N, C-alpha and C positions, 0 to 999 in steps of 0.2 A: 504494500499499500504506499501511497505517497502522502506527503504533507503539502497542504494547499493553504494559501493566504487568500481570503475572500473579503473584498471590499464591498460595503453595501451602504446604502443611504436610507435614512428615515427622518422625515420632518426637516430636511435640509441639513442634517448632520451626517458626517462621514464616520463609519464604523469599520473595524477590521476584526475578523475572527480567523483563528488558525484551526484548520480541520485536519486532524491526523488519520482519521479512519475512513478515507474515501479512496476509491480506485480511479475515478475520472474527475475532471473539473466540473462536469455537469452534476455529478453526484455530490461534490462538495458544496456547490451553489444550492442544491436542493436541501441539504442538511441545514444550511443557514436559514433558508426560507421556512423550514419547519420549526426552528427554534425561535426565530424572530419574525413573527407574523407581520405581513406587509413590508418586508424588507425588499428593497430595490437593489439587487446585485449588480454592480457596475464593472467589476473586474475580478478575475481569478488568476492567481499566480501559483506556480509549482516551485517548491524548494529544490535548489540545486546544491551541489557540494559547497562546502565552506559558508553555509548560511546565506547564500546569495539566492535571490528570487528572480524568476523569469515569468513575466505576465503572459498569459495565454489569450 
């Protein structure tokens, strides 16, 4: 499994969640939407080596 960084908006505020238990970026975004009702996901990134993120 991969570690994903999911950026989402609600009421004009930017929020970030780290999802550790997802296989695909789509699954990570769905997990955020399940936890944060009405979350507007705007970006999903995958963690690469050395704590660097690559946005998908």
